[in-house]
Every structure is written in C-alpha cells, then in structure tokens.
C-alpha positions as CSV (number, residue, x, y, z in Angstrom):
1,M,0.0,0.0,0.0
2,V,1.3,3.4,-1.0
3,A,0.4,6.6,0.8
4,I,-1.0,9.3,-1.5
5,A,-0.3,12.9,-0.5
6,A,-2.8,14.8,-2.6
7,V,-6.4,14.7,-3.7
8,C,-6.9,15.2,-7.4
9,G,-10.4,16.4,-8.3
10,A,-13.7,16.0,-6.7
11,L,-14.3,12.4,-7.8
12,V,-11.0,11.0,-6.5
13,V,-10.1,10.2,-2.9
14,A,-6.5,9.8,-1.6
15,V,-6.0,6.6,0.3
16,P,-3.3,4.1,1.1
17,G,-3.2,1.7,-1.8
18,G,-4.1,4.2,-4.6
19,Y,-6.9,6.4,-5.7
20,L,-10.5,5.3,-5.4
21,P,-12.7,6.4,-8.3
22,G,-15.9,8.2,-7.3
23,A,-17.9,6.3,-10.0
24,A,-19.6,3.1,-8.9
25,S,-17.5,0.0,-9.6
26,Q,-18.9,-3.0,-11.4
27,D,-20.3,-5.7,-9.0
28,V,-18.4,-8.9,-8.7
29,S,-19.7,-12.4,-8.1
30,I,-18.6,-13.4,-4.6
31,P,-20.1,-16.2,-2.6
32,K,-22.7,-14.6,-0.4
33,A,-22.6,-15.0,3.3
34,L,-25.5,-14.4,5.7
35,E,-27.3,-11.2,5.0
36,N,-28.1,-10.5,8.7
37,P,-25.8,-7.9,10.2
38,E,-23.3,-9.0,12.8
39,T,-24.6,-8.8,16.4
40,P,-21.6,-7.7,18.5
41,R,-20.7,-10.3,21.2
42,V,-20.5,-8.9,24.8
43,M,-17.1,-9.8,26.1
44,T,-15.1,-8.4,29.0
45,E,-11.4,-7.8,29.0
46,G,-11.1,-10.8,31.2
47,D,-12.9,-13.0,28.7
48,V,-10.6,-11.9,25.9
49,D,-7.5,-12.3,28.1
50,A,-8.6,-15.8,29.0
51,L,-9.0,-16.7,25.4
52,L,-5.6,-15.2,24.5
53,Q,-4.0,-17.3,27.2
54,R,-5.1,-20.3,25.2
55,V,-4.4,-19.2,21.6
56,A,-1.5,-16.8,22.1
57,R,0.5,-18.5,24.9
58,R,3.8,-16.8,23.9
59,L,2.4,-13.3,24.5
60,D,3.9,-11.4,27.4
61,P,1.2,-11.1,30.1
62,E,1.4,-7.3,30.2
63,L,1.1,-7.1,26.4
64,R,-1.7,-9.7,26.5
65,A,-3.7,-7.5,28.9
66,K,-3.2,-4.4,26.8
67,L,-4.3,-6.3,23.7
68,A,-7.4,-7.5,25.5
69,E,-8.3,-4.0,26.5
70,A,-7.7,-2.7,23.0
71,V,-9.7,-5.4,21.3
72,V,-12.7,-4.9,23.7
73,S,-12.7,-1.1,23.5
74,E,-12.1,-0.8,19.7
75,S,-14.6,-3.5,18.9
76,A,-17.3,-1.7,21.0
77,R,-16.4,1.6,19.2
78,A,-16.7,0.0,15.7
79,G,-19.6,-2.3,16.5
80,Y,-17.6,-5.5,15.9
81,D,-17.6,-8.8,17.6
82,P,-14.3,-8.9,19.6
83,L,-13.7,-12.4,18.2
84,F,-13.7,-11.0,14.7
85,V,-10.9,-8.6,15.6
86,L,-9.0,-11.5,17.2
87,A,-9.5,-13.5,14.0
88,L,-7.9,-10.7,12.0
89,V,-4.9,-10.6,14.4
90,A,-4.5,-14.4,14.2
91,V,-4.5,-14.4,10.4
92,E,-2.2,-11.4,10.0
93,S,0.4,-12.3,12.6
94,S,-0.5,-15.4,14.6
95,F,-0.2,-13.0,17.6
96,R,3.5,-12.3,17.0
97,P,3.9,-8.6,17.8
98,H,7.2,-8.0,16.0
99,V,6.7,-10.1,12.8
100,S,7.4,-8.4,9.5
101,S,6.6,-9.3,5.9
102,D,8.7,-9.1,2.8
103,R,6.5,-6.3,1.7
104,G,7.3,-4.1,4.7
105,A,4.1,-4.8,6.7
106,Y,4.8,-5.1,10.5
107,G,3.2,-5.9,13.8
108,L,0.1,-7.7,15.1
109,M,-2.1,-6.4,12.2
110,Q,0.6,-6.2,9.5
111,L,0.1,-2.6,8.6
112,K,2.6,-1.1,6.2
113,P,4.4,2.1,7.5
114,S,2.6,4.2,4.9
115,T,-0.8,2.8,5.9
116,F,0.0,3.2,9.6
117,A,1.0,6.8,9.1
118,W,-2.1,7.6,7.0
119,I,-4.6,6.2,9.4
120,A,-2.7,7.6,12.4
121,G,-3.1,11.0,10.9
122,R,-6.8,10.5,10.7
123,E,-7.0,9.2,14.3
124,P,-4.9,11.5,16.4
125,D,-6.4,10.4,19.7
126,I,-4.4,7.1,19.4
127,G,-2.0,7.6,16.5
128,D,-0.4,11.0,16.9
129,G,3.3,10.5,17.2
130,A,2.9,6.8,17.7
131,A,5.0,4.0,16.2
132,V,4.2,0.3,16.0
133,S,7.6,-0.6,17.4
134,E,6.9,1.5,20.5
135,D,3.6,-0.1,21.3
136,P,2.5,-3.2,19.4
137,V,-1.1,-2.6,20.4
138,V,-1.3,0.8,18.8
139,D,-1.5,-0.8,15.3
140,V,-4.3,-3.0,16.5
141,R,-6.3,0.0,17.4
142,L,-5.5,1.8,14.2
143,A,-6.1,-1.3,12.1
144,V,-9.6,-1.7,13.5
145,R,-10.4,1.9,12.5
146,Y,-8.8,1.4,9.1
147,F,-10.9,-1.7,8.5
148,R,-14.1,0.2,9.5
149,W,-13.1,2.8,6.9
150,L,-12.7,0.1,4.3
151,E,-16.0,-1.4,5.2
152,N,-17.7,2.0,4.8
153,R,-16.4,2.1,1.2
154,F,-16.7,-1.5,0.1
155,H,-20.0,-2.2,2.0
156,R,-19.6,-6.0,2.0
157,R,-17.6,-7.6,4.7
158,E,-15.7,-10.0,2.5
159,E,-14.8,-7.2,0.1
160,A,-13.4,-5.1,2.9
161,L,-11.4,-8.0,4.1
162,M,-9.9,-8.5,0.7
163,A,-9.2,-4.8,0.4
164,Y,-7.4,-5.0,3.8
165,N,-5.2,-7.8,2.4
166,A,-4.5,-6.4,-1.0
167,G,-5.0,-2.7,-0.6
168,P,-8.1,-0.7,-1.6
169,G,-6.7,0.4,-4.9
170,R,-5.9,-3.1,-6.0
171,M,-9.3,-4.3,-4.8
172,R,-11.1,-1.7,-6.9
173,H,-9.0,-2.9,-9.9
174,Y,-9.8,-6.6,-9.2
175,K,-13.5,-5.8,-9.0
176,R,-13.2,-4.7,-12.6
177,T,-10.9,-7.3,-13.9
178,G,-11.6,-10.4,-11.7
179,I,-10.6,-11.3,-8.2
180,P,-7.8,-13.8,-7.9
181,A,-8.6,-17.1,-6.2
182,S,-5.8,-16.5,-3.8
183,L,-7.3,-13.3,-2.6
184,R,-10.8,-14.8,-2.2
185,E,-9.2,-17.2,0.2
186,Y,-8.4,-14.5,2.7
187,P,-11.9,-13.9,4.1
188,R,-12.3,-17.7,4.4
189,R,-9.2,-17.8,6.6
190,V,-10.6,-15.1,8.8
191,L,-13.9,-16.9,9.1
192,H,-12.1,-20.1,10.0
193,E,-10.3,-18.4,12.9
194,Y,-13.5,-16.7,13.9
195,Q,-15.3,-20.0,14.1
196,R,-12.4,-21.5,16.1
197,F,-12.4,-18.7,18.6
198,T,-16.2,-19.0,19.0
199,R,-15.9,-22.6,19.8
200,L,-13.1,-22.0,22.3
201,S,-15.2,-19.3,23.9
202,G,-18.1,-21.7,24.5
203,G,-20.4,-19.8,22.1
204,P,-22.8,-21.3,19.6
205,D,-21.3,-22.6,16.3
206,A,-20.1,-19.6,14.4
207,R,-21.6,-19.1,11.0
208,A,-20.6,-16.8,8.2
209,V,-22.0,-13.7,10.1
210,V,-18.4,-12.5,10.1
211,L,-18.8,-11.9,6.4
212,A,-22.3,-10.3,6.5
213,R,-23.0,-7.0,4.9
214,A,-21.8,-4.1,7.0
215,N,-24.3,-1.7,8.6
C-alpha cells in the first residue's frame, strides 16, 4: 500500500493503496454470506485475556492484557464482535507482535508504515506521534479503525477483508478485472479463525455472520 499525498479532483479520494474512483464500480460475483448484520458479542477484557492465554501463549502477560483492552474497546467503538478482531490478528500475525513481511508490513495487524502513518493522521487520539515498534497494540487500534473505513467504502464484509489484504486500490482494480482465487481465500481464513475462537469461547457454532453485509 502506498500513501498518497494529494487529492486530485472531486471524484477522487486519496487513500493508502491508490486512488478510489468516485464512480460506482462493477459488482463482482462473490459467494454470499448471511445477510443479517453481525450482532456484537458482549465480552469483557477478562474474557478476551482468558482466550488469549489459550491461543497466544507466547504473548507477554502485560502485552496480552493491553491487547485484550484494545480489542474490547475498539470492537465496541466499531460495533464489531471482539472475536472477529482477534481472528484478523490471528490471520495477520499469529499474535506475533514483531513479525514483518517481505512487503514491509509489520506488527500484530501487519500494517505497512505508509498505511500506519495515513490512518494515524486520521485518528490523532491514538495515532499521533505513535509508532508500531513503540507499542505493538497501537497498530491493532489503528487497524480496526482502518478496517471500518474500508467497510464503509466496500460495504460488504468480504470485500473489505480482501481490500485490507490487497489494498483498496488493487481491490477496486480486481472488481473490474476479476478477483484472484488466492485473494478470495483471505476472508475464508478469517472466518475459520472466527469459528475456532467462537468454539473455544463456548459460544454457539459460528456461521458466516463475520462476512455479513456491514451496517
């Protein structure tokens, strides 16, 4: 994802990953999930911390507690199930706070520095002057807000997930030219982790509500 510094014209928006055209994009054929919007699960920080002790045993206890607090608070702010946010973290980094990719993405949510800087500039209450390396949980907070931004633009949960993985500019391009099978697999991986965490939390069998159309 590449940070864009300027806005060119009324029909173009500057975003990490390229320009998003103002005109409506052609619909794509994506397997539909449940149409019912997600009902956020009520979980306490203790609930999330207990689950993290089972699925992220190598996390430092202090960091685990901070992550639990961030997941609960940011999920409530965005209207997400905390297990959905944990599923994203699991897929992106397997709960390894300092892992990096060959494309420069870093941290628990694998934000690129340009994307981190862009969303931090939009969310000064948590991102002003922050760096992923200083606090691994900061990029979780910013990534949840970034994903909400993506969902507001792509409207369908699975499209927002693919845009998170590939970048919004590429996702717009793929919607016109065809979405690669490898990219379609990403939402399924998130759903798999979501279902796993739901079972571990003692909830009912998770269905594809994680991919439902966003509000």
